[in-house]
C-alpha positions as CSV (number, residue, x, y, z in Angstrom):
1,M,149.0,115.1,73.7
2,D,145.5,113.5,73.5
3,E,146.4,110.8,71.2
4,L,149.5,110.0,73.9
5,L,147.0,109.5,77.1
6,C,145.6,105.9,77.1
7,D,141.9,105.8,78.4
8,E,142.6,104.8,82.0
9,L,144.8,108.0,82.5
10,I,142.1,110.5,81.3
11,E,139.5,108.5,83.2
12,E,141.6,109.2,86.2
13,V,142.1,112.6,85.5
14,F,138.2,113.0,85.3
15,H,137.9,111.5,88.8
16,R,140.3,113.9,90.4
17,L,138.1,117.1,88.8
18,P,135.6,118.7,90.8
19,P,131.9,118.5,89.1
20,P,131.8,121.3,87.4
21,S,134.9,120.9,85.3
22,S,134.1,117.1,84.9
23,S,130.9,118.2,83.3
24,A,132.5,121.0,80.9
25,V,135.4,118.5,79.8
26,S,132.8,116.2,77.7
27,L,132.7,119.4,75.4
28,V,136.4,118.8,74.4
29,S,135.9,115.8,71.8
30,K,133.6,112.7,71.1
31,R,136.5,110.7,73.0
32,W,136.1,112.3,76.1
33,C,132.8,112.7,76.0
34,R,132.8,108.6,75.8
35,L,135.2,108.4,78.5
36,L,133.4,110.6,80.9
37,R,130.1,108.8,80.5
38,S,132.0,105.0,81.0
39,S,133.9,106.4,84.1
40,T,130.8,108.1,85.6
41,T,129.5,105.8,88.5
42,S,127.3,108.2,90.4
43,I,124.9,110.9,89.1
44,S,122.1,113.3,90.8
45,L,119.6,115.0,88.6
46,H,116.5,117.3,89.3
47,F,114.0,116.4,87.0
48,P,111.2,118.4,87.1
49,P,107.6,117.6,85.5
50,P,105.7,117.0,83.4
51,Y,106.5,113.3,83.2
52,T,105.5,112.8,79.4
53,P,106.5,109.9,77.2
54,T,109.3,112.1,75.6
55,T,110.7,113.6,78.6
56,I,111.0,109.7,80.1
57,A,112.5,108.7,76.8
58,S,115.1,111.3,77.2
59,L,115.6,110.3,80.7
60,S,116.3,106.6,79.6
61,A,118.8,107.7,76.6
62,F,120.7,109.7,79.1
63,L,120.9,107.1,81.6
64,S,121.9,104.4,79.5
65,D,124.9,106.6,78.1
66,H,125.8,106.1,81.4
67,P,126.5,102.4,81.2
68,F,128.3,101.8,84.8
69,L,126.1,103.9,87.1
70,S,126.0,102.2,90.3
71,S,124.0,105.4,92.2
72,V,121.3,107.5,91.2
73,S,119.7,110.4,92.8
74,L,116.3,111.9,91.5
75,A,114.9,115.1,92.6
76,G,111.6,117.2,91.7
77,D,108.4,118.2,93.3
78,C,105.3,116.6,91.3
79,A,101.8,115.4,92.2
80,D,102.0,113.0,89.8
81,S,103.2,109.1,90.3
82,G,106.7,108.9,90.1
83,D,106.1,105.1,88.7
84,P,107.4,106.3,84.9
85,L,111.0,107.6,86.5
86,L,111.5,104.3,88.2
87,V,110.6,102.4,84.9
88,A,113.2,104.5,83.0
89,V,116.0,103.6,86.0
90,A,115.0,100.1,86.2
91,S,115.6,99.6,82.2
92,S,118.6,102.1,81.8
93,C,120.9,101.0,85.2
94,P,121.5,97.2,85.3
95,N,124.4,97.8,87.6
96,L,122.6,99.9,89.8
97,R,123.2,99.4,93.7
98,N,122.0,102.7,95.1
99,L,118.8,104.4,94.3
100,R,117.1,107.5,95.9
101,C,113.9,108.8,93.8
102,L,112.3,111.4,95.9
103,T,110.1,113.0,93.3
104,S,106.7,111.6,93.9
105,P,105.1,108.6,95.6
106,V,105.9,105.4,93.7
107,S,103.5,102.4,93.3
108,S,103.7,98.8,94.9
109,S,103.3,97.3,91.3
110,S,106.2,99.2,90.3
111,L,108.5,98.5,93.0
112,S,107.8,95.0,92.4
113,T,109.5,94.7,89.1
114,L,112.5,96.8,90.1
115,P,114.3,93.9,91.2
116,I,113.8,92.0,88.1
117,S,115.7,94.4,86.2
118,C,118.7,95.8,89.4
119,L,119.6,92.8,90.9
120,H,122.1,94.2,92.9
121,L,120.3,96.8,94.7
122,S,121.4,97.6,98.1
123,S,120.5,100.9,99.1
124,I,116.6,102.9,98.5
125,A,115.2,105.5,99.5
126,I,111.8,106.2,97.9
127,T,108.2,108.0,98.9
128,I,105.6,105.9,98.9
129,S,101.4,106.9,99.4
130,R,98.8,104.9,101.8
131,P,97.6,102.6,102.4
132,L,101.0,101.0,103.2
133,S,101.9,97.7,101.7
134,F,105.2,96.0,102.3
135,H,104.8,93.0,99.9
136,W,107.4,94.2,97.4
137,L,110.4,94.2,100.0
138,P,111.0,90.3,99.7
139,S,112.1,90.3,96.5
140,F,115.2,92.6,97.2
141,N,117.6,90.0,97.9
142,S,120.6,92.5,97.9
143,L,118.6,95.4,100.2
144,K,120.6,96.2,103.4
145,S,119.4,100.0,103.5
146,L,115.9,101.0,103.1
147,S,114.4,104.7,103.4
148,L,110.6,105.5,103.2
149,Y,108.9,108.5,103.6
150,F,105.3,108.0,103.6
151,V,102.8,110.4,101.9
152,S,98.7,110.8,101.7
153,P,97.7,108.5,98.9
154,S,96.7,110.5,95.6
155,T,93.9,108.7,95.3
156,E,91.1,106.9,97.5
157,F,91.2,102.9,97.9
158,D,88.4,101.0,98.8
159,D,88.4,98.6,101.5
160,S,88.5,95.3,99.4
161,E,92.0,97.1,97.8
162,V,93.4,97.5,101.1
163,K,92.4,94.1,102.4
164,E,94.0,92.0,99.1
165,M,97.5,94.3,99.5
166,R,97.6,93.5,103.1
167,D,96.7,89.6,102.7
168,D,99.7,89.6,100.0
169,V,102.2,90.1,102.9
170,F,104.0,86.8,104.1
171,D,106.4,86.6,106.6
172,L,109.8,86.3,105.4
173,E,113.2,87.7,107.3
174,L,114.7,90.4,105.7
175,N,118.3,91.3,105.1
176,L,118.2,95.2,106.1
177,E,120.7,96.3,108.0
178,S,119.6,100.1,108.1
179,L,115.9,101.3,108.0
180,S,114.6,104.9,107.9
181,L,110.9,105.8,108.4
182,C,109.3,108.8,107.9
183,G,105.6,110.3,108.7
184,I,103.9,107.0,110.3
185,L,100.7,108.1,111.8
186,P,98.1,106.8,114.0
187,G,96.3,103.9,112.1
188,D,99.2,102.9,109.5
189,S,98.7,99.2,108.9
190,G,101.4,96.8,107.7
191,L,104.2,98.0,110.1
192,S,104.1,94.6,112.2
193,Y,105.3,93.0,109.2
194,L,108.4,95.4,109.2
195,W,109.3,94.9,112.9
196,R,108.5,90.9,112.5
197,N,111.0,90.5,109.7
198,C,113.6,93.2,110.4
199,K,115.8,91.1,113.1
200,N,119.4,91.9,111.9
201,L,118.7,95.6,112.1
202,K,121.8,97.4,113.1
203,K,120.2,101.5,112.4
204,L,117.0,102.7,112.8
205,Q,115.6,106.3,112.0
206,L,112.4,107.6,112.9
207,K,111.6,111.0,111.8
208,S,108.1,112.7,112.2
209,C,106.5,109.6,113.4
210,E,103.4,109.3,115.8
211,S,103.0,106.0,115.8
212,L,104.9,102.7,115.6
213,G,101.9,100.4,115.3
214,D,102.5,97.0,117.5
215,Y,104.8,97.5,120.3
216,S,105.2,94.1,120.7
217,S,106.0,93.6,117.4
218,F,108.7,96.6,117.3
219,L,110.5,94.3,120.4
220,N,112.0,92.4,117.3
221,V,114.1,94.8,115.9
222,L,115.8,95.8,119.1
223,G,117.9,92.5,119.6
224,G,120.8,93.7,117.5
225,L,120.2,97.7,117.5
226,E,123.2,99.6,117.5
227,E,121.8,102.8,116.6
228,L,118.7,105.0,116.7
229,E,117.7,108.2,115.6
230,L,114.3,109.9,116.8
231,R,113.8,113.4,115.2
232,T,110.5,114.9,115.9
233,C,108.7,112.2,117.7
234,R,107.3,113.1,120.6
235,S,104.1,111.0,120.5
236,I,106.4,107.9,120.8
237,F,109.6,109.4,122.5
238,N,108.5,107.4,125.6
239,G,107.5,104.4,124.5
240,V,110.2,103.7,122.6
241,L,113.1,104.8,125.1
242,L,111.2,102.4,127.5
243,K,111.1,99.6,125.4
244,L,114.8,99.9,124.5
245,A,115.8,100.3,128.3
246,E,114.3,97.2,129.1
247,N,115.3,95.0,125.6
248,C,118.2,96.2,124.1
249,V,122.1,95.9,125.4
250,S,123.6,96.7,122.0
251,L,122.8,100.2,121.3
252,D,126.1,102.5,120.7
253,S,124.7,105.5,119.6
254,L,121.3,107.4,120.2
255,L,120.3,110.9,118.7
256,V,117.3,112.7,119.7
257,Y,115.8,115.6,118.4
258,D,113.1,118.1,118.9
259,G,110.7,116.1,120.8
260,G,110.7,114.0,124.2
261,S,109.9,114.5,127.9
262,R,112.3,115.1,130.8
263,E,111.1,112.2,132.8
264,G,111.2,109.7,130.1
265,L,114.7,111.0,129.5
266,L,115.5,110.7,132.9
267,Q,114.1,106.9,133.0
268,F,116.0,105.9,130.4
269,I,119.1,107.0,131.4
270,N,118.9,105.6,134.9
271,Q,117.7,102.3,133.2
272,C,119.6,102.0,130.4
273,K,121.9,98.9,129.9
274,C,123.6,99.8,126.7
275,S,127.2,100.9,126.6
276,L,126.5,103.8,124.7
277,R,129.5,105.4,123.5
278,R,127.7,108.5,121.3
279,L,125.0,110.8,122.3
280,D,123.4,113.3,120.5
281,L,120.3,115.3,122.0
282,R,118.7,118.6,120.8
283,L,116.0,119.1,123.3
284,P,115.9,122.8,124.1
285,L,113.2,122.3,127.2
286,D,113.4,118.7,127.7
287,L,117.1,118.5,129.1
288,D,118.6,119.7,132.4
289,N,121.4,119.1,134.8
290,S,119.6,116.1,136.3
291,H,120.2,114.2,133.2
292,L,124.0,115.1,132.5
293,I,124.6,114.0,136.6
294,A,122.3,110.8,135.8
295,L,124.7,110.2,133.2
296,T,127.6,110.2,135.3
297,E,125.8,107.8,137.7
298,N,125.0,104.8,135.5
299,L,128.4,103.2,134.9
300,N,127.3,102.0,131.4
301,F,127.9,105.6,130.1
302,R,131.6,106.0,131.2
303,G,132.7,104.8,127.9
304,L,131.1,108.0,126.0
305,V,133.2,109.0,123.4
306,S,130.9,111.6,121.8
307,L,128.4,114.3,123.7
308,R,126.7,116.4,121.1
309,L,123.8,119.0,122.7
310,Q,122.0,121.6,120.1
311,S,119.9,124.1,122.0
312,C,119.7,123.0,125.2
313,C,118.9,126.2,127.2
314,L,118.2,124.3,130.6
315,V,121.8,122.8,130.8
316,T,124.2,124.9,132.9
317,G,127.6,125.1,133.8
318,E,127.9,123.2,136.7
319,G,126.0,119.8,135.1
320,L,128.6,120.0,132.3
321,K,131.7,120.4,134.7
322,V,130.4,117.1,136.8
323,L,129.8,115.3,133.4
324,A,133.7,116.7,132.2
325,R,135.2,115.4,135.6
326,A,133.6,111.7,135.3
327,I,134.2,111.0,131.3
328,G,137.2,113.4,130.7
329,N,139.2,110.5,130.1
330,V,137.7,108.8,127.5
331,L,135.4,111.6,125.3
332,E,136.4,112.7,122.3
333,E,133.8,114.8,120.6
334,L,132.1,117.5,122.4
335,A,129.4,119.7,120.6
336,L,127.8,122.8,122.0
337,I,125.8,124.1,119.2
338,N,123.7,127.3,120.1
339,C,123.8,126.6,123.8
340,D,123.9,129.7,125.6
341,V,125.5,128.4,128.7
342,V,128.8,128.9,126.7
343,E,128.0,132.7,126.5
344,R,126.5,133.0,129.9
345,E,129.1,131.6,132.2
346,S,132.6,132.9,131.9
347,G,135.3,130.4,132.6
348,L,133.3,127.3,131.6
349,L,135.4,126.4,128.5
350,A,138.3,126.9,130.4
351,T,137.5,124.3,132.8
352,L,136.3,122.0,130.5
353,G,139.2,122.3,128.6
354,Q,141.5,121.2,131.7
355,D,139.2,118.1,132.2
356,L,139.0,117.1,128.4
357,K,142.4,116.2,127.5
358,R,141.5,113.5,124.9
359,L,139.3,115.7,122.9
360,R,139.7,115.6,118.9
361,K,136.7,117.4,117.9
362,L,135.3,120.2,119.3
363,D,132.0,122.3,118.0
364,L,130.9,125.4,119.1
365,S,128.8,126.4,116.2
366,Y,126.2,129.3,116.2
367,N,127.2,130.5,119.6
368,D,127.3,134.2,118.2
369,M,128.3,136.1,121.4
370,L,131.2,133.6,122.3
371,L,134.2,135.8,122.9
372,D,137.8,135.1,121.8
373,K,139.2,135.1,125.5
374,E,136.3,132.4,126.2
375,L,137.8,130.4,123.1
376,V,141.5,131.0,123.9
377,S,141.3,129.9,127.4
378,M,139.9,126.1,126.3
379,L,141.8,126.1,123.0
380,V,145.1,126.5,125.4
381,S,144.4,123.0,127.4
382,C,143.1,121.4,124.0
383,N,146.4,120.2,122.3
384,C,144.9,116.9,120.5
385,L,142.1,118.6,118.4
386,D,141.8,117.6,114.6
387,E,138.6,119.0,114.0
388,L,137.5,122.4,115.1
389,K,133.8,124.0,114.3
390,L,133.0,127.7,115.0
391,R,130.3,128.8,112.4
392,G,128.1,131.4,113.1
393,C,130.7,132.8,115.9
394,A,130.3,136.2,114.8
395,R,132.2,138.1,117.7
396,L,135.3,136.0,117.1
397,S,138.3,137.9,115.4
398,N,141.9,137.0,113.9
399,A,143.3,136.6,117.6
400,A,141.2,133.2,117.7
401,V,142.9,131.9,115.0
402,D,146.5,132.8,116.1
403,S,145.2,131.0,119.2
404,M,144.3,127.7,116.7
405,V,147.4,127.9,115.1
406,R,149.7,128.0,118.4
407,S,147.6,125.7,120.6
408,C,146.3,123.0,118.0
409,K,149.2,121.7,115.8
410,R,147.3,118.7,115.3
411,L,144.2,120.4,113.4
412,E,143.2,119.1,110.1
413,S,139.6,120.1,109.7
414,V,138.1,124.1,110.5
415,D,135.0,125.4,109.8
416,I,134.8,129.2,110.4
417,T,132.2,130.3,108.2
418,Y,129.9,133.2,109.0
419,C,132.6,134.5,111.5
420,C,132.3,138.3,110.8
421,G,135.4,139.2,113.1
422,I,137.9,136.9,111.1
423,G,139.1,138.1,107.7
424,V,141.3,137.7,105.1
425,E,144.7,138.1,107.4
426,G,143.2,135.2,109.7
427,V,142.5,133.2,106.9
428,E,146.1,133.4,105.6
429,A,147.2,132.8,108.5
430,L,145.4,129.6,109.0
431,V,146.4,128.1,106.2
432,L,150.1,129.2,106.1
433,N,150.8,127.9,109.7
434,S,148.5,124.8,110.3
435,W,150.5,122.2,109.0
436,R,148.2,119.3,109.3
437,L,145.2,121.3,107.8
438,K,143.1,119.4,105.1
439,R,140.0,121.2,104.6
440,V,138.6,124.4,106.1
441,E,135.4,126.1,105.5
442,V,135.2,130.0,104.8
443,E,133.2,132.2,102.8
444,Q,135.1,132.7,99.1
445,S,135.4,136.7,99.8
446,K,137.7,135.8,102.6
447,V,140.1,133.7,100.7
448,S,142.9,136.0,99.1
449,E,145.0,134.9,96.3
450,V,147.9,134.3,98.7
451,A,145.8,132.1,100.4
452,R,144.4,130.0,97.4
453,T,147.9,129.6,96.4
454,W,149.0,128.3,99.6
455,T,146.1,126.0,99.5
456,A,147.0,124.9,96.0
457,D,150.0,124.0,97.2
458,K,149.5,122.7,100.4
459,F,146.5,120.5,99.1
460,I,144.2,121.8,101.4
461,E,140.5,121.6,100.3
462,V,138.5,124.5,100.9
463,V,134.9,124.7,101.3
464,Y,132.8,127.8,100.4
């Protein structure tokens, strides 16, 4: 049989196997091992220290055995420099397009040599140490996505070295469309270079940042920005949103997690000129009904198709009802994750379900006191749902599953992990009677042999 199968057919079989099985097939024969390596385009490795010449040589040899790798991810904690790993990847993966190397900081000198070997790199995620220098960036002609994690330098730099590194930086417009920066501190230099030369940015992520450097230079990235994420950036929250409201008209998506102020957020909502379509907020003590009502009063938010709220303790049912009535004819995704208003106000979900007729995605995860009757009263009205997440809703039972099956005929994806009251029978009922189901997330112990057979026959992906 092995002789009758051509190489292309065997490679196609390999692509369809889950990861544990695909690695095991390399043991069948030398031919299968060769075909598996030649068909592998993406690989993720945990590479712990020490980074000795012997281990680096082994890594280079391993990567060279996979000639068509386009995506490599390396992980592993180490206080040493990550330069040897970067050199090994660069020398062994000429077709590389995506590189994620978060093992340890890499130097500017090693980054400068990377584009010589990897001409097609379009995405890079790396850790670099201070002082910051970006003179290596213009060498990456194909780079579209860049993620940088800043850490304290492992060695001290004198002032002359810092000055020399800064002087090497020259203005040259970059082709970056996505930029993610993590760990900016007050006093970090070189950021103005990024802001001046990233005029084509579509997506900007800022994580645990306490400064942006020169705000006047920062305005350069706002012209065509479509997506902004602020995660734990309380120090710069007001400044960023103020500049955004004044200078950006193209923003489509905004995410703010753990950091902000009520006044600053309210001012942004009132003054925003962008036609936002996606809003994702995790602001336990900085979001209340005044913000939700302001959303309904600004016509730019009337096209909101996705609203995600997490751990928003001060929001009440009245605010959510007002918002649902205003945008119920367009909203397609609603998430109320760990929001105690879901459990606190009886009948709220039923009212929301009646107003949100176009809802396709619903996420009520981690509302551990949510009762069957509250969920059922909402699902009766949500006939268009194709995705439902109930992870961590411990008090739901098999009755909730019965309601899903009866009311939500279009369900394609369901997450019922950590729903203690939903048992084996509920999972069986779900996979047997949901005709469009493609994916279900649930504990392995709740999937009976009968359910396994049905999921296999119906090509339903089960995620544990």
